[in-house]
LOMAR-143148 format. One record per residue (C-alpha): residue number from 0; x, z, y. Coordinates in nm, 4 decimals. Layout:
! LOMAR-143148
REC seq     east       up    north
REC NUM        X        Z        Y
...
***
This chain:
! LOMAR-143148
REC seq     east       up    north
REC   0   0.0000   0.0000   0.0000
REC   1   0.1283  -0.0910   0.3444
REC   2   0.1838   0.1954   0.5851
REC   3  -0.0882   0.2587   0.8426
REC   4   0.0907   0.5522   1.0078
REC   5   0.1051   0.5416   1.3882
REC   6   0.2145   0.7910   1.6526
REC   7   0.0091   0.7217   1.9659
REC   8  -0.2964   0.5282   2.0875
REC   9  -0.0887   0.2308   2.2030
REC  10   0.0186   0.1747   1.8407
REC  11  -0.3384   0.0838   1.7388
REC  12  -0.2695  -0.2893   1.7374
REC  13  -0.4374  -0.5875   1.5750
REC  14  -0.1702  -0.5863   1.3043
REC  15  -0.2325  -0.2165   1.2353
REC  16  -0.6097  -0.2668   1.2107
REC  17  -0.5516  -0.5606   0.9766
REC  18  -0.3477  -0.3368   0.7433
REC  19  -0.6321  -0.0834   0.7397
REC  20  -0.8950  -0.3448   0.6546
REC  21  -0.6715  -0.5082   0.3922
REC  22  -0.7107  -0.1917   0.1848
REC  23  -1.0776  -0.2896   0.1431
REC  24  -1.1224  -0.6621   0.2117
REC  25  -0.8425  -0.9166   0.2095
REC  26  -1.0592  -1.1925   0.3562
REC  27  -1.1488  -1.0141   0.6818
REC  28  -0.9494  -1.1253   0.9874
REC  29  -0.9061  -0.8926   1.2860
REC  30  -0.9289  -1.0629   1.6259
REC  31  -0.8959  -0.7717   1.8699
REC  32  -0.8697  -0.3931   1.9086
REC  33  -1.0212  -0.2245   2.2148
REC  34  -0.9628   0.1450   2.2873
REC  35  -1.2898   0.3005   2.4051
REC  36  -1.1798   0.6613   2.4624
REC  37  -0.8937   0.9045   2.4016
REC  38  -0.9442   1.2804   2.3761
REC  39  -0.6507   1.5184   2.3260
REC  40  -0.7098   1.8623   2.1758
REC  41  -0.6005   2.0096   1.8428
REC  42  -0.5652   1.6416   1.7438
REC  43  -0.5612   1.3181   1.9395
REC  44  -0.9031   1.1582   1.8836
REC  45  -0.9458   0.7906   1.9629
REC  46  -1.2576   0.5768   1.9504
REC  47  -1.1872   0.2056   1.9105
REC  48  -1.3739  -0.1186   1.8616
REC  49  -1.2178  -0.3532   1.6058
REC  50  -1.3458  -0.7089   1.6404
REC  51  -1.3352  -0.9062   1.3141
REC  52  -1.5157  -1.1900   1.1378
REC  53  -1.7200  -0.9870   0.8852
REC  54  -1.9028  -0.7078   1.0744
REC  55  -2.1721  -0.6992   0.8027
REC  56  -1.9046  -0.5979   0.5466
REC  57  -1.6936  -0.3461   0.7375
REC  58  -1.7567  -0.1261   1.0438
REC  59  -1.6252  -0.2385   1.3802
REC  60  -1.6406   0.1004   1.5565
REC  61  -1.3751   0.3419   1.4281
REC  62  -1.2821   0.7019   1.4997
REC  63  -0.9077   0.7642   1.4625
REC  64  -0.7340   1.1032   1.4446
REC  65  -0.3625   1.1412   1.5091
REC  66  -0.1452   1.4504   1.5594
REC  67  -0.2050   1.6038   1.9001
REC  68  -0.0179   1.4711   2.2016
REC  69  -0.0549   1.8158   2.3662
REC  70   0.2553   2.0214   2.3013
REC  71   0.0657   2.3535   2.2714
REC  72  -0.1667   2.2195   2.0046
REC  73   0.1146   2.0347   1.8271
REC  74   0.3148   2.3579   1.8109
REC  75   0.0266   2.5323   1.6318
REC  76  -0.0870   2.2472   1.4043
REC  77   0.2355   2.0677   1.3053
REC  78   0.4013   2.3316   1.0856
REC  79   0.0915   2.4089   0.8754
REC  80   0.0289   2.0317   0.8574
REC  81  -0.3401   2.0601   0.9403
REC  82  -0.4115   1.6892   0.9824
REC  83  -0.2286   1.6188   0.6559
REC  84  -0.4688   1.8613   0.4879
REC  85  -0.7719   1.6819   0.6306
REC  86  -0.6415   1.3439   0.5139
REC  87  -0.5960   1.4782   0.1603
REC  88  -0.9412   1.6355   0.1726
REC  89  -1.1016   1.2983   0.2424
REC  90  -0.8789   1.1156  -0.0059
REC  91  -0.9062   1.3612  -0.2940
REC  92  -1.1867   1.6160  -0.2608
REC  93  -1.4977   1.5176  -0.0725
REC  94  -1.8041   1.4041  -0.2648
REC  95  -2.1072   1.2641  -0.0777
REC  96  -2.3469   1.4479  -0.3126
REC  97  -2.2151   1.7881  -0.2042
REC  98  -2.1878   1.7419   0.1720
REC  99  -2.2771   1.5107   0.4592
REC 100  -1.9553   1.3890   0.6250
REC 101  -1.8567   1.0785   0.8265
REC 102  -1.7844   0.7612   0.6307
REC 103  -1.4169   0.7617   0.5344
REC 104  -1.2372   0.4315   0.6015
REC 105  -0.8708   0.5145   0.5405
REC 106  -0.6097   0.7863   0.5722
REC 107  -0.2422   0.8387   0.5085
REC 108   0.0026   1.1237   0.5513
REC 109   0.3724   1.1478   0.4881
REC 110   0.5928   1.4498   0.5357
REC 111   0.8094   1.4081   0.8439
REC 112   0.6350   1.0876   0.9524
REC 113   0.2900   1.2079   1.0527
REC 114  -0.0683   1.1479   0.9483
REC 115  -0.3619   0.9286   1.0438
REC 116  -0.7311   0.9606   0.9549
REC 117  -0.9774   0.6769   1.0158
REC 118  -1.3530   0.7332   0.9971
REC 119  -1.6507   0.5216   1.0868
REC 120  -1.7638   0.6012   1.4419
REC 121  -2.0648   0.8314   1.4228
REC 122  -2.2527   0.6591   1.7014
REC 123  -2.2404   0.3210   1.5276
REC 124  -2.4649   0.4607   1.2527
REC 125  -2.6965   0.6494   1.4881
REC 126  -2.5352   0.9924   1.4536
REC 127  -2.4645   1.2241   1.7455
REC 128  -2.1561   1.4510   1.7539
REC 129  -2.2058   1.8129   1.8557
REC 130  -2.0508   1.9948   2.1480
REC 131  -1.8732   2.3305   2.0990
REC 132  -2.1127   2.5080   2.3367
REC 133  -2.4343   2.3713   2.1815
REC 134  -2.6863   2.6470   2.1052
REC 135  -2.8763   2.5582   1.7891
REC 136  -3.2390   2.6289   1.7106
REC 137  -3.3430   2.8225   1.4007
REC 138  -3.4456   2.4979   1.2297
REC 139  -3.1105   2.3352   1.3002
REC 140  -2.9219   2.6443   1.1843
REC 141  -3.1237   2.6598   0.8624
REC 142  -3.0292   2.2983   0.7883
REC 143  -2.6587   2.3774   0.8254
REC 144  -2.6898   2.6934   0.6137
REC 145  -2.8526   2.4949   0.3321
REC 146  -2.5798   2.2336   0.3415
REC 147  -2.3028   2.4953   0.3382
REC 148  -2.4719   2.6717   0.0451
REC 149  -2.4874   2.3435  -0.1483
REC 150  -2.1196   2.2773  -0.0799
REC 151  -2.0134   2.6330  -0.1675
REC 152  -2.2184   2.6375  -0.4874
REC 153  -2.0448   2.3264  -0.6187
REC 154  -1.7014   2.4937  -0.6022
REC 155  -1.8153   2.8545  -0.6586
REC 156  -1.5620   3.0693  -0.8488
REC 157  -1.4323   2.7724  -1.0509
REC 158  -1.0645   2.8338  -1.1072
REC 159  -1.0004   2.4826  -1.2396
REC 160  -1.0691   2.3504  -0.8899
REC 161  -0.8152   2.5929  -0.7452
REC 162  -0.5630   2.4760  -1.0035
REC 163  -0.6360   2.1086  -0.9370
REC 164  -0.6164   2.1423  -0.5583
REC 165  -0.3182   2.3752  -0.5354
REC 166  -0.2148   2.2097  -0.2096
REC 167  -0.5111   2.3921  -0.0505
REC 168  -0.3590   2.7284  -0.1375
REC 169   0.0094   2.6518  -0.1712
REC 170   0.3120   2.6823   0.0596
REC 171   0.1372   2.5202   0.3578
REC 172  -0.1464   2.7757   0.3533
REC 173   0.1000   3.0613   0.3055
REC 174   0.2964   2.9352   0.6054
REC 175  -0.0237   2.9208   0.8100
REC 176  -0.1098   3.2794   0.7096
REC 177   0.2439   3.3912   0.7961
REC 178   0.2307   3.2290   1.1392
REC 179  -0.1151   3.3747   1.2037
REC 180   0.0132   3.7217   1.1261
REC 181   0.3464   3.6840   1.3056
REC 182   0.1842   3.5813   1.6346
REC 183  -0.1401   3.7798   1.5992
REC 184  -0.0545   4.0626   1.8398
REC 185   0.0899   3.8618   2.1331
REC 186  -0.1839   3.5994   2.1058
REC 187  -0.4585   3.8624   2.0851
REC 188  -0.3212   4.0447   2.3899
REC 189  -0.2907   3.7217   2.5859
REC 190  -0.6389   3.6081   2.4798
REC 191  -0.7947   3.9396   2.5820
REC 192  -0.6158   3.9275   2.9166
REC 193  -0.7324   3.5727   2.9885
REC 194  -1.0871   3.6448   2.8680
REC 195  -1.1144   3.9303   3.1214
REC 196  -1.4721   4.0579   3.1447
REC 197  -1.5934   3.8364   2.8581
REC 198  -1.4692   4.1025   2.6140
REC 199  -1.5637   4.4655   2.6936
REC 200  -1.2740   4.7077   2.7241
REC 201  -1.4277   4.9098   2.4432
REC 202  -1.3262   4.6352   2.1977
REC 203  -0.9685   4.5869   2.3170
REC 204  -0.8037   4.8675   2.1206
REC 205  -0.9870   4.7714   1.8011
REC 206  -0.8933   4.4054   1.8430
REC 207  -0.5240   4.4806   1.8974
REC 208  -0.5191   4.7270   1.6077
REC 209  -0.6742   4.4573   1.3881
REC 210  -0.4053   4.2111   1.4982
REC 211  -0.1344   4.4607   1.4048
REC 212  -0.2840   4.5007   1.0577
REC 213  -0.3982   4.1419   1.0143
REC 214  -0.2145   4.0876   0.6860
REC 215  -0.3957   4.3759   0.5152
REC 216  -0.7292   4.2692   0.6621
REC 217  -0.6837   3.9106   0.5430
REC 218  -0.6099   4.0399   0.1925
REC 219  -0.9311   4.2452   0.2018
REC 220  -1.1328   3.9419   0.3152
REC 221  -0.9837   3.7139   0.0488
REC 222  -0.9915   3.9475  -0.2534
REC 223  -1.3270   3.8132  -0.3814
REC 224  -1.4718   3.5301  -0.5932
REC 225  -1.3824   3.2176  -0.4022
REC 226  -1.5170   2.8755  -0.3244
REC 227  -1.4142   2.5921  -0.0953
REC 228  -1.4865   2.6722   0.2701
REC 229  -1.4707   2.4731   0.5932
REC 230  -1.3276   2.7683   0.7928
REC 231  -1.4074   2.6241   1.1375
REC 232  -1.7872   2.5874   1.1524
REC 233  -1.8554   2.5861   1.5254
REC 234  -2.1089   2.3496   1.6898
REC 235  -1.8410   2.1041   1.8004
REC 236  -1.7591   2.0363   1.4357
REC 237  -2.1150   1.9305   1.3537
REC 238  -2.2903   1.5963   1.3842
REC 239  -2.6576   1.5090   1.3645
REC 240  -2.8443   1.2118   1.2201
REC 241  -3.2237   1.2187   1.2449
REC 242  -3.2031   1.5985   1.2799
REC 243  -2.9938   1.6275   0.9611
REC 244  -2.6541   1.7996   1.0067
REC 245  -2.3124   1.7011   0.8828
REC 246  -1.9680   1.8590   0.9163
REC 247  -1.6576   1.7261   1.0897
REC 248  -1.2948   1.8388   1.1212
REC 249  -1.1730   1.9590   0.7814
REC 250  -0.8207   2.0531   0.8928
REC 251  -0.8646   2.4192   0.7964
REC 252  -1.0415   2.3671   0.4610
REC 253  -0.9302   2.6179   0.1965
REC 254  -1.0449   2.8429  -0.0860
REC 255  -1.2158   3.1533   0.0485
REC 256  -1.5375   3.3534   0.0544
REC 257  -1.8478   3.1456   0.1193
REC 258  -2.0123   3.3963   0.3532
REC 259  -1.7139   3.3534   0.5873
REC 260  -1.8433   3.0079   0.6808
REC 261  -2.1883   3.1525   0.7492
REC 262  -2.0423   3.4265   0.9704
REC 263  -1.8332   3.1774   1.1670
REC 264  -2.1275   2.9396   1.2001
REC 265  -2.3900   3.1912   1.3128
REC 266  -2.1526   3.3728   1.5511
REC 267  -2.0557   3.0508   1.7309
REC 268  -2.3662   2.8317   1.7012
REC 269  -2.6504   3.0608   1.8085
REC 270  -2.7096   3.2308   2.1392
REC 271  -2.6798   3.6075   2.0878
REC 272  -3.0535   3.6534   2.1403
REC 273  -3.1382   3.3919   1.8768
REC 274  -2.8769   3.5242   1.6339
REC 275  -3.0153   3.8777   1.6599
REC 276  -3.3618   3.7450   1.5873
REC 277  -3.2748   3.5159   1.2967
REC 278  -2.9453   3.6124   1.1311
REC 279  -3.1000   3.8296   0.8553
REC 280  -3.3399   3.5503   0.7638
REC 281  -3.0604   3.2921   0.7650
REC 282  -2.8330   3.5044   0.5459
REC 283  -3.1222   3.5550   0.3034
REC 284  -3.1739   3.1780   0.3056
REC 285  -2.8071   3.1304   0.2157
REC 286  -2.8352   3.3803  -0.0712
REC 287  -3.1513   3.2133  -0.2006
REC 288  -2.9927   2.8680  -0.1885
REC 289  -2.6994   2.9971  -0.3946
REC 290  -2.9422   3.1424  -0.6493
REC 291  -3.1256   2.8105  -0.6611
REC 292  -2.7926   2.6576  -0.7649
REC 293  -2.7557   2.9095  -1.0479
REC 294  -2.5410   3.1710  -0.8730
REC 295  -2.7290   3.4907  -0.9548
REC 296  -2.4772   3.7639  -0.8740
REC 297  -2.5732   3.7928  -0.5068
REC 298  -2.6446   4.1418  -0.3741
REC 299  -2.7837   4.1104  -0.0229
REC 300  -2.6549   4.4460   0.1078
REC 301  -2.3036   4.3671  -0.0143
REC 302  -2.3296   4.0135   0.1205
REC 303  -2.4359   4.1415   0.4614
REC 304  -2.1409   4.3818   0.4813
REC 305  -1.9060   4.0956   0.3985
REC 306  -2.0800   3.8878   0.6655
REC 307  -2.0095   4.1629   0.9185
REC 308  -1.6435   4.1809   0.8185
REC 309  -1.5951   3.8043   0.8460
REC 310  -1.7230   3.8036   1.2051
REC 311  -1.3729   3.9175   1.3000
REC 312  -1.2255   3.5752   1.2330
REC 313  -1.4358   3.3630   1.4748
REC 314  -1.3814   3.6335   1.7383
REC 315  -1.0050   3.6119   1.6846
REC 316  -1.0068   3.2320   1.6605
REC 317  -1.1761   3.1871   1.9972
REC 318  -0.9426   3.4316   2.1707
REC 319  -0.6369   3.2630   2.0163
REC 320  -0.7729   2.9244   2.1284
REC 321  -0.7943   3.0618   2.4825
REC 322  -0.4488   3.2204   2.4593
REC 323  -0.2828   2.8943   2.3543
REC 324  -0.4791   2.6718   2.5926
REC 325  -0.5420   2.2993   2.5822
REC 326  -0.7288   2.3089   2.2505
REC 327  -1.0890   2.3256   2.3750
REC 328  -1.2776   2.2722   2.6987
REC 329  -1.2396   2.6000   2.8881
REC 330  -1.6109   2.6472   2.9589
REC 331  -1.6939   2.5910   2.5920
REC 332  -1.4181   2.8306   2.4912
REC 333  -1.5561   3.0990   2.7242
REC 334  -1.9081   3.0544   2.5866
REC 335  -1.7910   3.0894   2.2260
REC 336  -1.5955   3.4018   2.3182
REC 337  -1.9139   3.5423   2.4702
REC 338  -2.1107   3.4675   2.1538
REC 339  -1.8536   3.5945   1.9038
REC 340  -1.7912   3.9087   2.1085
REC 341  -2.1636   3.9832   2.1049
REC 342  -2.1744   3.9375   1.7266
REC 343  -1.8771   4.1692   1.6676
REC 344  -2.0277   4.4319   1.8997
REC 345  -2.3843   4.4095   1.7696
REC 346  -2.2808   4.4542   1.4063
REC 347  -1.9834   4.6880   1.4634
REC 348  -1.7706   4.4471   1.2627
REC 349  -1.4461   4.6407   1.2958
REC 350  -1.6062   4.9396   1.1224
REC 351  -1.6295   4.7578   0.7886
REC 352  -1.2604   4.6686   0.7818
REC 353  -1.0677   4.9334   0.5847
REC 354  -0.7651   4.9134   0.8144
REC 355  -0.9587   4.9630   1.1374
REC 356  -1.2556   5.1809   1.0468
REC 357  -1.0835   5.4949   1.1759
REC 358  -1.0751   5.3719   1.5376
***
């Protein structure tokens, strides 16, 4: 297979697009490539129009992801090889019957040379991408919960999957965990300082104590039956087609506890008032969906305590995003800090962590 690796938007040439299409159809001829938009965040995201002679056979609107051109984001994402993980996820793992995702066109990654992911543009097929600060309705949230439950159930506590996809839990993930722990305290302090009044002073000591003991807390959160989880389920990583949700951005996919995705999703995707009103019902819906898939060993009280504990991660993630900067629109980042802070406060999430319960 010819290489389709590129480094920057200007490399998306006619010859490059031809190499991509040749993987599928050797008789299609590319005539032009027009860049429609470039957005730089945790990755560089480029929307392009590829003019060719067989539009009925192959999409003309593409969505291309490259490593970030922003140095802050590149510093965080390059070592754990996050885009490489997403490329492998699309190439090796995803099954359309378990999850709604964008149509995968091509992807390649090579250690030391970068990675590229090419998807069909959502808007060409009538889908609408979400925005990180979207506030979902109960009906929308229930649709996402059902889809996550279906995805989790397929991989639930099946060790042969973990053995087959060792790259999801191997050296790269261990490096990511090490970096998260090594920089937890300075990033938490910086995030709290920049968030100012968005996080009440009453939470600061607990948050910093958690950061100091992050390794032990992560072990507590991971020492459970596992499944495959998205690990970054905020509204900006959703898309919608005729009111049906799908999930984007699989850079952080890993084996973990299914309820962690639900905690991340509800804490970031619902206004605090709506979450308070509906979160019990939505967690019960998740448990029922798992049972419908044959997973019977679900105790709601235990599940709810684990839900509370996992609220710590979206809270930390949004503060770290703010601390690093350049990874999310600042207004969206502030709104998600407001939501996750409310969730942690409302459910006293730090109290269910064994390392921080004494504070």
